[in-house]
C-alpha positions as CSV (number, residue, x, y, z in Angstrom):
1,M,152.3,-271.4,52.1
2,G,154.4,-272.5,49.2
3,R,157.8,-274.0,49.1
4,R,159.3,-270.7,47.8
5,S,157.9,-268.7,50.8
6,I,159.5,-271.2,53.2
7,L,162.9,-270.9,51.4
8,V,162.7,-267.0,51.5
9,A,161.8,-267.0,55.2
10,A,164.6,-269.5,56.0
11,G,167.1,-267.4,53.9
12,W,166.1,-264.2,55.7
13,V,166.5,-265.8,59.2
14,A,169.9,-267.2,58.2
15,T,171.0,-263.8,56.9
16,V,169.9,-262.0,60.1
17,A,171.7,-264.6,62.2
18,V,175.0,-264.3,60.2
19,A,174.8,-260.4,60.3
20,T,174.2,-260.5,64.1
21,L,177.2,-262.8,64.6
22,I,179.4,-260.6,62.5
23,G,178.3,-257.5,64.3
24,L,178.9,-259.0,67.7
25,G,182.4,-260.3,66.6
26,A,183.2,-256.8,65.3
27,I,182.2,-255.2,68.6
28,R,184.3,-257.7,70.6
29,L,187.2,-257.0,68.2
30,V,187.0,-253.2,68.6
31,G,186.8,-253.5,72.4
32,E,184.7,-253.2,75.5
33,S,184.8,-249.4,75.4
34,L,181.8,-249.4,73.0
35,T,179.7,-251.7,75.1
36,G,180.6,-251.1,78.7
37,T,183.2,-250.3,81.3
38,P,186.8,-250.7,80.1
39,G,188.3,-253.6,82.1
40,G,184.9,-255.1,82.7
41,V,182.3,-254.6,85.3
42,R,183.6,-254.6,88.9
43,S,182.0,-256.2,91.8
44,E,181.0,-254.2,95.0
45,A,183.9,-255.9,96.9
46,E,186.4,-254.9,94.2
47,I,185.3,-251.3,94.4
48,E,185.5,-251.3,98.2
49,R,189.1,-252.7,98.0
50,A,190.1,-250.1,95.4
51,L,188.7,-247.2,97.4
52,A,190.4,-248.5,100.6
53,S,193.8,-248.8,99.2
54,P,195.9,-245.7,98.8
55,E,196.5,-244.3,95.3
56,P,200.0,-244.6,94.0
57,V,202.0,-241.4,93.9
58,P,203.2,-240.7,90.3
59,T,207.0,-240.7,89.9
60,G,208.6,-237.3,90.5
61,T,205.9,-235.9,92.8
62,T,205.5,-235.8,96.5
63,G,202.8,-234.8,98.8
64,T,199.7,-236.3,100.3
65,A,196.2,-235.1,101.1
66,S,195.4,-235.3,104.7
67,V,192.2,-236.6,106.3
68,G,190.9,-233.8,108.6
69,P,189.6,-230.3,107.9
70,G,192.6,-228.0,107.8
71,T,195.1,-230.6,108.8
72,A,198.3,-231.2,106.9
73,S,201.2,-233.6,106.5
74,P,204.6,-232.3,105.3
75,T,206.8,-234.1,102.8
76,P,210.0,-232.9,101.2
77,S,209.8,-231.5,97.7
78,A,212.4,-232.1,95.0
79,S,212.1,-228.5,93.8
80,S,212.1,-226.5,97.0
81,G,211.4,-226.5,100.8
82,V,208.5,-228.5,102.0
83,R,205.4,-229.6,100.2
84,R,202.2,-230.1,102.3
85,G,198.7,-231.3,101.6
86,F,195.7,-229.7,103.2
87,A,192.1,-230.9,103.3
88,T,188.7,-229.3,104.0
89,E,185.2,-230.6,103.6
90,G,185.1,-228.6,100.3
91,G,188.3,-230.1,98.8
92,T,192.0,-230.6,99.0
93,A,195.1,-228.7,98.0
94,V,198.9,-229.1,98.0
95,A,201.2,-226.2,98.6
96,E,204.9,-225.7,98.8
97,C,207.3,-223.0,99.9
98,G,210.1,-221.7,97.7
99,A,212.2,-218.7,96.9
100,G,209.3,-216.7,95.6
101,G,207.0,-217.5,98.5
102,V,204.2,-220.1,98.8
103,R,202.5,-221.6,95.7
104,L,199.7,-224.0,95.2
105,V,200.9,-227.1,93.4
106,S,197.5,-228.7,93.0
107,W,193.9,-228.5,94.2
108,A,190.8,-230.6,93.8
109,P,187.2,-230.1,94.9
110,A,185.3,-232.7,97.0
111,Q,182.3,-234.4,95.4
112,G,179.5,-231.9,95.1
113,Y,181.8,-228.9,95.3
114,R,183.5,-226.8,92.6
115,V,186.5,-224.5,92.6
116,R,185.3,-220.9,92.7
117,D,188.5,-219.0,92.8
118,V,192.3,-219.8,92.9
119,D,195.3,-217.6,93.7
120,R,198.1,-220.1,93.0
121,G,201.1,-217.8,93.7
122,P,203.9,-217.7,94.2
123,D,203.2,-215.0,96.7
124,D,203.1,-214.2,100.5
125,D,199.9,-216.2,100.7
126,V,197.8,-218.3,98.3
127,E,194.2,-219.4,98.5
128,V,191.6,-221.6,96.9
129,K,187.8,-221.4,97.4
130,F,185.5,-224.4,97.1
131,R,181.8,-223.8,96.7
132,G,179.1,-226.3,97.4
133,P,175.4,-226.3,97.2
134,T,175.0,-224.8,100.7
135,R,178.5,-223.8,101.9
136,E,181.8,-222.3,100.8
137,Y,185.2,-223.3,102.1
138,E,188.3,-221.1,101.7
139,L,191.8,-222.5,102.2
140,K,194.5,-219.9,102.7
141,V,198.1,-220.9,103.0
142,R,201.3,-219.0,104.0
143,C,204.9,-220.0,104.6
144,I,206.0,-220.0,108.2
145,G,209.7,-220.7,108.1
146,S,210.0,-223.0,105.1
147,E,206.8,-224.8,105.7
148,P,203.3,-224.1,104.2
149,V,200.7,-223.6,107.0
150,A,197.0,-223.0,106.7
151,V,196.0,-219.6,108.2
152,A,192.7,-218.0,108.9
153,D,191.5,-215.5,106.3
154,D,192.3,-211.8,107.2
C-alpha cells in the first residue's frame, strides 16, 4: 500500500470523525426532543414519586376526581353551585349544577377505555359512557338541590 493510499484513508477517517462530531453537536443544540424524552430519562423511583403526588389544579378551576366507583367529593365552583368529581372503573367526570341544570365540565376515560357517548348538558340529567374491551360503564348525573349526584340509569 502506497503513501497516497494511507493519506486518503487517514483523510477519510478524519472527515468522518469531524462530520460525526458536528452532527452530535447540532442534535444537542436542537434539543433532546429529537433523541429522547424531554427533560431526560426518569428513574423508576422518580416515576413512582410523580404518580404518588397529586396533580396541581390549574388556576381558575376546581374539582377533584374521587377514588371509588361512583363516589364523589364536592367543591365550590366559581361559576355556579357545586362542582363534583365522579369516578368509575371506566373513567372519571366532573359535573356542576347551575341555572340551566346539571352539566358535565370534563370527562376522561381510564386506561384501556374510551368515551362512547357524552350528553354534556346543561339539562335535567347528563351522562357519559366509557367502553372497555369487555365492559361498559355509564355515569349519569342529576342535580339534587344544588349538588350533582350520580344516579342509576332509568
